One Martini backbone bead per residue (centre of mass of N, CA, C, O) as a GRO file, in nm:
protein
  240
    1MET     BB    1   0.097   0.036   0.022
    2LYS     BB    2   0.071   0.363  -0.018
    3THR     BB    3   0.237   0.686   0.061
    4VAL     BB    4   0.138   1.005   0.205
    5VAL     BB    5   0.271   1.342   0.240
    6ILE     BB    6   0.131   1.641   0.407
    7THR     BB    7   0.165   1.964   0.431
    8GLY     BB    8  -0.062   2.160   0.563
    9SER     BB    9  -0.330   1.932   0.652
   10ALA     BB   10  -0.568   2.051   0.861
   11ARG     BB   11  -0.666   2.213   0.600
   12GLY     BB   12  -0.808   2.255   0.320
   13LEU     BB   13  -0.642   2.123   0.064
   14GLY     BB   14  -0.476   1.922   0.231
   15LEU     BB   15  -0.720   1.775   0.356
   16CYS     BB   16  -0.865   1.699   0.091
   17MET     BB   17  -0.633   1.525  -0.018
   18ALA     BB   18  -0.621   1.325   0.215
   19LYS     BB   19  -0.907   1.215   0.176
   20ARG     BB   20  -0.866   1.115  -0.116
   21PHE     BB   21  -0.634   0.917  -0.059
   22ARG     BB   22  -0.796   0.742   0.133
   23GLN     BB   23  -1.005   0.656  -0.089
   24LYS     BB   24  -0.738   0.535  -0.251
   25ASN     BB   25  -0.570   0.359  -0.037
   26PHE     BB   26  -0.387   0.536   0.138
   27ASN     BB   27  -0.144   0.627   0.323
   28VAL     BB   28  -0.168   0.891   0.580
   29VAL     BB   29   0.020   1.201   0.635
   30ILE     BB   30  -0.028   1.454   0.856
   31SER     BB   31   0.055   1.815   0.885
   32ASP     BB   32   0.120   2.063   1.147
   33ILE     BB   33   0.135   2.317   1.400
   34LYS     BB   34  -0.153   2.225   1.524
   35GLU     BB   35  -0.282   1.980   1.717
   36GLU     BB   36  -0.591   2.032   1.730
   37MET     BB   37  -0.625   2.031   1.419
   38LEU     BB   38  -0.505   1.751   1.364
   39ILE     BB   39  -0.705   1.581   1.523
   40LYS     BB   40  -0.956   1.666   1.367
   41ALA     BB   41  -0.852   1.570   1.088
   42TYR     BB   42  -0.795   1.276   1.164
   43GLU     BB   43  -1.092   1.205   1.232
   44GLU     BB   44  -1.211   1.270   0.954
   45ILE     BB   45  -1.045   1.064   0.790
   46LEU     BB   46  -1.119   0.804   0.955
   47SER     BB   47  -1.437   0.824   0.880
   48MET     BB   48  -1.351   0.721   0.617
   49GLU     BB   49  -1.318   0.545   0.349
   50GLY     BB   50  -1.049   0.303   0.382
   51LYS     BB   51  -0.743   0.105   0.401
   52GLY     BB   52  -0.569   0.308   0.507
   53LYS     BB   53  -0.366   0.472   0.705
   54VAL     BB   54  -0.351   0.714   0.984
   55SER     BB   55  -0.142   1.007   1.044
   56TYR     BB   56   0.026   1.236   1.277
   57CYS     BB   57   0.240   1.547   1.262
   58ILE     BB   58   0.415   1.779   1.400
   59CYS     BB   59   0.496   2.081   1.189
   60ASP     BB   60   0.753   2.319   1.135
   61VAL     BB   61   0.870   2.425   0.826
   62THR     BB   62   1.091   2.637   0.949
   63LYS     BB   63   1.210   2.358   1.063
   64THR     BB   64   1.436   2.122   0.993
   65THR     BB   65   1.385   1.924   1.227
   66ASP     BB   66   1.082   1.882   1.168
   67ILE     BB   67   1.111   1.763   0.887
   68SER     BB   68   1.285   1.524   0.967
   69GLU     BB   69   1.078   1.404   1.166
   70LEU     BB   70   0.857   1.353   0.957
   71ILE     BB   71   1.012   1.159   0.781
   72ASN     BB   72   1.082   0.952   1.003
   73PHE     BB   73   0.796   0.891   1.087
   74ALA     BB   74   0.694   0.777   0.815
   75ILE     BB   75   0.908   0.553   0.786
   76ASN     BB   76   0.847   0.406   1.053
   77GLU     BB   77   0.544   0.346   0.973
   78TYR     BB   78   0.588   0.280   0.620
   79LYS     BB   79   0.910   0.283   0.513
   80THR     BB   80   0.778   0.463   0.281
   81ILE     BB   81   0.759   0.736   0.032
   82ASP     BB   82   0.569   0.818  -0.252
   83ILE     BB   83   0.433   1.100  -0.155
   84TRP     BB   84   0.521   1.452  -0.161
   85ILE     BB   85   0.361   1.752  -0.017
   86ASN     BB   86   0.410   2.102  -0.057
   87ASN     BB   87   0.150   2.288   0.112
   88ALA     BB   88   0.257   2.484   0.290
   89GLY     BB   89   0.108   2.814   0.372
   90VAL     BB   90   0.109   3.177   0.335
   91ASN     BB   91  -0.021   3.481   0.362
   92GLN     BB   92  -0.057   3.823   0.306
   93THR     BB   93  -0.086   4.125   0.373
   94ASP     BB   94  -0.256   4.417   0.241
   95LYS     BB   95   0.053   4.527   0.141
   96ALA     BB   96   0.305   4.699   0.078
   97LEU     BB   97   0.631   4.652   0.110
   98TRP     BB   98   0.688   4.916   0.301
   99GLU     BB   99   0.455   4.802   0.513
  100LEU     BB  100   0.628   4.572   0.584
  101SER     BB  101   0.771   4.369   0.788
  102GLU     BB  102   1.033   4.165   0.838
  103LYS     BB  103   0.866   3.941   0.969
  104GLU     BB  104   0.659   3.910   0.738
  105ILE     BB  105   0.860   3.842   0.517
  106ASN     BB  106   0.993   3.593   0.647
  107LEU     BB  107   0.742   3.418   0.670
  108ILE     BB  108   0.681   3.388   0.370
  109LEU     BB  109   0.960   3.282   0.275
  110ASN     BB  110   0.986   3.040   0.476
  111VAL     BB  111   0.718   2.890   0.399
  112ASP     BB  112   0.682   2.924   0.072
  113LEU     BB  113   1.001   2.856   0.007
  114LYS     BB  114   1.217   2.733   0.199
  115ALA     BB  115   1.051   2.482   0.285
  116THR     BB  116   1.038   2.360   0.003
  117ILE     BB  117   1.341   2.324  -0.036
  118ILE     BB  118   1.416   2.159   0.218
  119SER     BB  119   1.211   1.931   0.184
  120SER     BB  120   1.309   1.840  -0.094
  121LYS     BB  121   1.597   1.771  -0.013
  122LEU     BB  122   1.533   1.557   0.207
  123ILE     BB  123   1.340   1.364   0.045
  124MET     BB  124   1.526   1.312  -0.192
  125GLY     BB  125   1.743   1.155  -0.031
  126GLU     BB  126   1.547   0.913   0.019
  127MET     BB  127   1.433   0.845  -0.270
  128ILE     BB  128   1.705   0.771  -0.398
  129LYS     BB  129   1.740   0.506  -0.241
  130TRP     BB  130   1.465   0.387  -0.387
  131ASN     BB  131   1.418   0.485  -0.684
  132LYS     BB  132   1.159   0.660  -0.582
  133GLY     BB  133   0.897   0.890  -0.630
  134ALA     BB  134   0.716   1.201  -0.523
  135ILE     BB  135   0.720   1.560  -0.584
  136TYR     BB  136   0.504   1.832  -0.471
  137ASN     BB  137   0.434   2.170  -0.567
  138ILE     BB  138   0.283   2.476  -0.487
  139GLU     BB  139   0.123   2.697  -0.652
  140GLY     BB  140   0.054   3.056  -0.730
  141TYR     BB  141   0.033   3.366  -0.703
  142GLY     BB  142   0.285   3.452  -0.961
  143SER     BB  143   0.370   3.205  -1.138
  144ASN     BB  144   0.244   3.381  -1.405
  145ASP     BB  145   0.321   3.702  -1.335
  146ALA     BB  146   0.125   3.806  -1.154
  147MET     BB  147  -0.014   4.125  -1.022
  148MET     BB  148  -0.066   4.269  -0.681
  149LEU     BB  149  -0.174   4.445  -0.442
  150GLY     BB  150  -0.054   4.264  -0.159
  151LEU     BB  151   0.135   4.024  -0.341
  152ASN     BB  152   0.443   4.038  -0.365
  153MET     BB  153   0.573   3.817  -0.176
  154TYR     BB  154   0.397   3.584  -0.256
  155GLY     BB  155   0.457   3.595  -0.563
  156THR     BB  156   0.763   3.566  -0.538
  157SER     BB  157   0.765   3.286  -0.405
  158LYS     BB  158   0.597   3.136  -0.629
  159LYS     BB  159   0.788   3.191  -0.860
  160ALA     BB  160   1.026   3.044  -0.729
  161VAL     BB  161   0.890   2.766  -0.705
  162THR     BB  162   0.867   2.717  -1.006
  163HIS     BB  163   1.167   2.722  -1.073
  164PHE     BB  164   1.262   2.512  -0.870
  165THR     BB  165   1.093   2.272  -0.975
  166LYS     BB  166   1.206   2.263  -1.258
  167ALA     BB  167   1.504   2.228  -1.174
  168LEU     BB  168   1.465   1.968  -1.008
  169ALA     BB  169   1.353   1.797  -1.238
  170LYS     BB  170   1.606   1.816  -1.411
  171GLU     BB  171   1.800   1.691  -1.209
  172SER     BB  172   1.651   1.422  -1.176
  173GLU     BB  173   1.671   1.338  -1.472
  174GLU     BB  174   1.988   1.365  -1.515
  175LYS     BB  175   2.041   1.167  -1.253
  176ASN     BB  176   1.849   0.925  -1.245
  177THR     BB  177   1.652   0.884  -0.971
  178GLY     BB  178   1.322   0.821  -1.011
  179VAL     BB  179   1.209   1.108  -0.941
  180ILE     BB  180   0.929   1.290  -0.914
  181VAL     BB  181   0.865   1.633  -1.034
  182GLY     BB  182   0.602   1.866  -0.939
  183ARG     BB  183   0.315   2.071  -1.019
  184LEU     BB  184   0.058   2.255  -0.844
  185SER     BB  185  -0.251   2.415  -0.981
  186PRO     BB  186  -0.533   2.530  -0.810
  187GLY     BB  187  -0.594   2.814  -0.801
  188ILE     BB  188  -0.894   2.939  -0.705
  189MET     BB  189  -0.988   2.936  -0.360
  190ILE     BB  190  -1.250   2.881  -0.119
  191THR     BB  191  -1.092   3.019   0.155
  192ASP     BB  192  -0.932   3.156   0.440
  193PHE     BB  193  -0.662   3.223   0.296
  194ILE     BB  194  -0.768   3.491   0.137
  195THR     BB  195  -0.841   3.638   0.447
  196THR     BB  196  -0.558   3.526   0.579
  197ALA     BB  197  -0.279   3.575   0.731
  198GLY     BB  198   0.000   3.436   0.879
  199ASN     BB  199  -0.052   3.635   1.147
  200GLY     BB  200  -0.393   3.653   1.145
  201GLU     BB  201  -0.461   3.872   0.965
  202LYS     BB  202  -0.693   4.045   0.806
  203ILE     BB  203  -0.818   4.056   0.471
  204ASN     BB  204  -0.908   4.327   0.254
  205LEU     BB  205  -1.094   4.287  -0.008
  206PRO     BB  206  -1.161   4.394  -0.295
  207GLU     BB  207  -1.440   4.399  -0.481
  208LYS     BB  208  -1.310   4.303  -0.745
  209THR     BB  209  -1.180   4.049  -0.624
  210LYS     BB  210  -1.436   3.911  -0.521
  211LYS     BB  211  -1.565   3.875  -0.800
  212VAL     BB  212  -1.345   3.695  -0.918
  213TYR     BB  213  -1.362   3.468  -0.708
  214ASN     BB  214  -1.666   3.400  -0.754
  215ILE     BB  215  -1.623   3.317  -1.057
  216LEU     BB  216  -1.330   3.139  -1.044
  217GLY     BB  217  -1.381   2.985  -0.801
  218ASP     BB  218  -1.315   2.701  -0.588
  219TYR     BB  219  -1.336   2.415  -0.413
  220PRO     BB  220  -1.110   2.206  -0.255
  221ASP     BB  221  -1.247   1.929  -0.314
  222VAL     BB  222  -1.249   1.956  -0.621
  223ILE     BB  223  -0.945   2.005  -0.662
  224ALA     BB  224  -0.841   1.752  -0.515
  225ASN     BB  225  -0.957   1.537  -0.701
  226PHE     BB  226  -0.793   1.624  -0.948
  227LEU     BB  227  -0.499   1.615  -0.831
  228VAL     BB  228  -0.490   1.323  -0.725
  229ASN     BB  229  -0.540   1.181  -0.992
  230LYS     BB  230  -0.289   1.296  -1.131
  231MET     BB  231  -0.072   1.184  -0.938
  232ILE     BB  232  -0.138   0.880  -0.959
  233ASN     BB  233  -0.101   0.884  -1.293
  234ASN     BB  234   0.177   0.990  -1.283
  235LYS     BB  235   0.512   0.925  -1.472
  236LYS     BB  236   0.647   1.207  -1.499
  237ILE     BB  237   0.943   1.394  -1.542
  238THR     BB  238   0.902   1.731  -1.522
  239CYS     BB  239   1.025   2.053  -1.694
  240LYS     BB  240   0.773   2.253  -1.785
   0.00000   0.00000   0.00000
């Protein structure tokens, strides 16, 4: 039975993907920073039909030691990790760059970019030993060069994640590691992520933006179904 590990999966898209993998008979390891949210998510997933086991592990992705502990936890529980999804992310407050504090900037870059890089590095080292596995990173606003007031640092980090993932896929292919590296593009999702910054501050969306989200947005369970099916069926190490 295959195993998936998803960071930032106590709610939103991460939780919905975990539920879908459980329905597909995967062993599922969810992780997040708050234990109470993890326990609630764990119980939700367990209540669904599926033959795979479910486990949870507290993980602050800004700490390398936490990421290492999550990897070791999953390996100890299930021997190998077949799919690793770097889903953890935070939004930024709706401010221009010069209005952001250094602490706010560091939080966005550390969670949305650096954690993806470090997690990919560490799990790649394990998957290379097995000559198999798949790593998926989440794209977001800015990955396609879109720009908006109040999303400078978030968009910058997501643009960097896109380049990083393409480059890692190319490295994996040229080194013949056997590890798939891919990007997940969920698009606009209707969750509290779009109205809450990483520091907990509420984001006041402009009316124009709200209208766009209402027209183009979709719910995370719908997006999760699509993405999980794609990951399960994907066999390509893509550099595009």
